[in-house]
C-alpha positions in Angstrom: 95.6 169.8 163.8 91.9 168.9 163.4 92.0 167.8 159.8 92.4 164.0 159.7 92.5 163.6 155.9 93.8 165.7 153.0 93.1 165.4 149.3 95.7 166.5 146.8 94.8 167.6 143.3 97.9 167.8 141.1 99.2 167.5 137.5 98.4 163.8 137.4 94.8 164.6 138.2 94.5 166.4 134.9 95.9 163.4 133.1 94.0 160.5 134.7 91.3 161.9 137.1 93.0 160.6 140.2 93.7 162.4 143.5 95.7 161.5 146.6 94.2 160.9 150.0 96.6 161.3 152.9 95.9 160.4 156.5 97.2 162.9 159.1 98.5 160.5 161.8 100.3 157.9 159.7 101.0 160.3 156.8 100.4 157.3 154.5 98.6 158.1 151.3 96.8 156.4 148.5 95.8 157.4 145.0 92.4 156.7 143.4 89.7 158.2 141.2 88.1 161.3 142.5 84.7 159.5 142.9 86.3 156.7 144.8 88.2 159.0 147.2 85.0 161.0 147.9 83.2 157.8 148.8 86.1 156.6 151.0 86.1 159.9 152.9 82.4 159.6 153.5 82.8 156.1 154.8 85.8 157.1 157.0 83.9 160.1 158.5 80.8 158.0 159.1 82.8 155.2 160.7 81.7 152.5 158.2 85.4 151.8 157.4 88.8 152.4 158.9 92.0 153.7 157.5 93.6 150.3 158.0 90.8 148.8 155.9 91.4 151.4 153.2 95.1 150.6 153.2 94.5 146.9 152.9 92.6 147.6 149.6 94.7 150.3 148.0 98.4 150.5 147.3 100.4 153.2 149.1 101.7 156.1 147.1 105.5 156.3 147.4 106.4 159.7 148.6 110.1 159.1 149.5 111.5 159.4 145.9 111.9 163.2 146.2 113.2 162.9 149.7 116.0 160.6 148.6 117.4 162.7 145.9 121.2 163.4 146.2 
C-alpha cells in the first residue's frame, strides 16, 4: 500500500536496456531507459516533477493486450 511506484525488469530489458515504471494510483505505466527511469523516480520523490508531467512527456505502455485475449 505504501509503494507509489514500481519498476519492472523483464525480457525486453535484456534486449534494449529499458524498464517499466508504474504508478500505483492510476496504474498507468511508461517504458524508458534504466538511467532515465532512475532520474524520474528521484524527481518524483523529491517533488520536482509530477506523475502528470511524466505522462505528458512519455508514451503510455499498453497493458491491455494480454487482458483482451479470447
